[in-house]
C-alpha positions in Angstrom: -11.7 -7.5 4.7 -12.5 -4.8 7.2 -10.1 -2.1 8.4 -10.5 0.2 11.4 -9.5 3.8 10.9 -8.0 5.3 14.0 -7.5 9.1 13.8 -7.7 12.4 15.5 -10.9 14.4 14.8 -8.5 17.2 13.5 -7.6 14.9 10.6 -11.2 14.0 9.8 -11.3 15.6 6.4 -8.3 13.6 5.1 -9.4 10.4 6.8 -12.9 10.7 5.3 -11.4 11.1 1.8 -9.1 8.1 2.4 -12.0 6.0 3.7 -14.0 6.8 0.5 -11.0 5.6 -1.6 -10.7 2.4 0.3 -14.4 1.7 -0.1 -14.2 2.3 -3.8 -11.5 -0.4 -3.8 -13.9 -2.8 -2.1 -12.5 -2.6 1.4 -14.9 -2.4 4.3 -14.0 0.6 6.5 -14.9 1.0 10.1 -15.0 4.8 10.7 -16.5 6.2 13.9 -18.6 8.9 12.3 -20.3 6.3 10.1 -20.6 3.6 12.7 -21.4 5.4 16.0 -24.6 7.2 16.8 -25.5 9.3 19.8 -26.2 7.1 22.8 -24.1 4.1 21.5 -22.0 2.3 24.0 -18.3 3.1 23.4 -17.6 -0.7 23.5 -18.7 -0.6 19.9 -15.3 0.9 19.1 -13.5 -2.0 20.6 -15.9 -4.4 18.8 -15.1 -2.6 15.5 -11.4 -3.1 16.2 -11.9 -6.8 17.1 -13.8 -7.5 13.8 -11.1 -5.8 11.7 -8.1 -7.4 10.1 -6.1 -4.1 10.1 -6.0 -1.0 12.2 -5.0 2.0 10.0 -3.3 4.4 12.3 -3.6 7.9 10.9 -0.5 9.4 12.5 -0.2 13.1 12.8 0.8 15.7 15.5 -2.9 15.7 16.5 -3.3 11.9 16.7 0.0 11.6 18.6 -1.6 13.6 21.4 -5.0 12.0 21.2 -6.1 9.8 24.1 -8.7 8.1 21.9 -6.0 7.1 19.3 -3.8 5.8 22.1 -6.8 3.8 23.5 -7.6 2.3 20.1 -4.0 1.3 19.4 -3.7 -0.3 22.8 -7.0 -2.2 22.2 -5.7 -3.5 18.9 -2.5 -4.7 20.6 -4.4 -6.3 23.5 -6.8 -8.1 21.2 -3.9 -9.4 19.0 -3.9 -10.7 15.5 -4.7 -7.2 14.0 -2.1 -5.7 11.7 -1.3 -2.1 12.5 -0.6 0.0 9.4 0.5 3.5 10.2 -0.2 6.3 7.7 1.7 9.5 8.3 -0.1 12.7 7.6 2.3 15.4 8.6 5.8 16.0 10.0 4.9 14.6 13.3 7.5 14.9 16.0 6.8 11.5 17.6 7.4 8.6 15.2 4.8 5.9 14.6 5.5 2.3 15.7 8.6 0.7 14.3 7.1 -0.5 11.0 7.1 0.8 7.4 4.4 3.4 7.0 2.3 4.9 4.2 3.6 8.4 3.8 0.9 10.9 2.9 3.0 14.0 3.7 3.6 14.5 -0.1 0.2 15.2 -1.4 1.5 15.0 -5.0 1.9 11.3 -4.5 -1.5 10.7 -2.9 -2.8 8.3 -5.6 0.4 6.2 -5.5 0.4 6.0 -1.7 -3.3 5.0 -1.7 -2.5 2.2 -4.1 0.4 1.0 -1.9 -1.8 1.1 1.1 -4.6 -0.8 -0.6 -2.1 -3.5 -1.6 -0.7 -3.6 1.9 -4.3 -4.1 3.3 -5.0 -6.8 0.7 -1.5 -8.3 1.2 -0.7 -8.0 -2.5 2.6 -7.1 -4.2 3.3 -3.4 -4.7 1.9 -2.1 -8.0 5.3 -1.3 -9.5 6.6 -4.9 -8.9 3.4 -6.3 -10.3 3.6 -4.1 -13.4 7.2 -5.1 -14.0 6.4 -8.8 -13.8 3.4 -8.3 -16.2 5.6 -6.4 -18.7 8.3 -9.1 -18.7 5.7 -11.8 -19.2 4.0 -9.8 -22.0 7.3 -9.3 -23.8 8.3 -12.9 -23.5 4.9 -14.1 -24.8 4.2 -11.5 -27.5 7.7 -11.0 -28.7 9.7 -14.2 -28.1 12.8 -13.0 -29.9 12.8 -9.6 -28.1 12.3 -11.4 -24.8 15.2 -13.7 -25.6 17.4 -10.7 -26.4 16.3 -8.9 -23.2 17.2 -11.9 -21.0 20.6 -12.5 -22.8 21.5 -8.8 -22.5 20.6 -8.8 -18.8 22.7 -11.9 -18.3 25.7 -10.4 -20.2 25.4 -12.8 -23.2 24.7 -10.2 -25.9 26.4 -12.0 -28.7 24.7 -15.4 -28.1 21.4 -15.1 -30.0 19.4 -18.0 -31.4 20.8 -19.2 -34.7 19.4 -17.6 -37.8 18.0 -14.6 -35.9 20.8 -12.2 -36.5 19.5 -11.2 -40.0 16.2 -10.0 -38.6 17.7 -7.7 -36.0 19.7 -4.6 -35.9 22.2 -5.4 -33.2 24.4 -2.3 -33.4 25.6 -1.4 -29.9 24.6 -4.8 -28.6 28.0 -6.6 -29.1 29.9 -7.9 -26.2 33.3 -6.3 -25.6 
């Protein structure tokens, strides 16, 4: 799956780093500095958008004022069928389009936000939800009794354990009131 990165040249350092992360995840990235050469027709930009499934809109104070970013966003809307995924880079005054965005303002959470963005591009569940489902399945398969207790506690049926299982467990604090 190809993504087109729309950004202001002032945000190039961040966008280049992000493009490298996406490529390591196996995502094909259309980035102007990698795709365009001196003398190329600027219609190549629109062709890059047309051949992408997503347009990543790197939203910042600089890109909100960029005529090129506005042009690329308009081209994606005109072409149609291209998901627009805004990524917010700073405390931009003008908000991105009315959709949930990847928030890169908190650099401490960079890795987590990259993972969420990759999952959005690939249209996969968020990592936390996926990890929770995997953990529940693992408990249920590897520890059937513990899995049973977990589900009964969650359902409010703490005292109703499978017969004969009480002797193997310490149930202090797990009695229904």
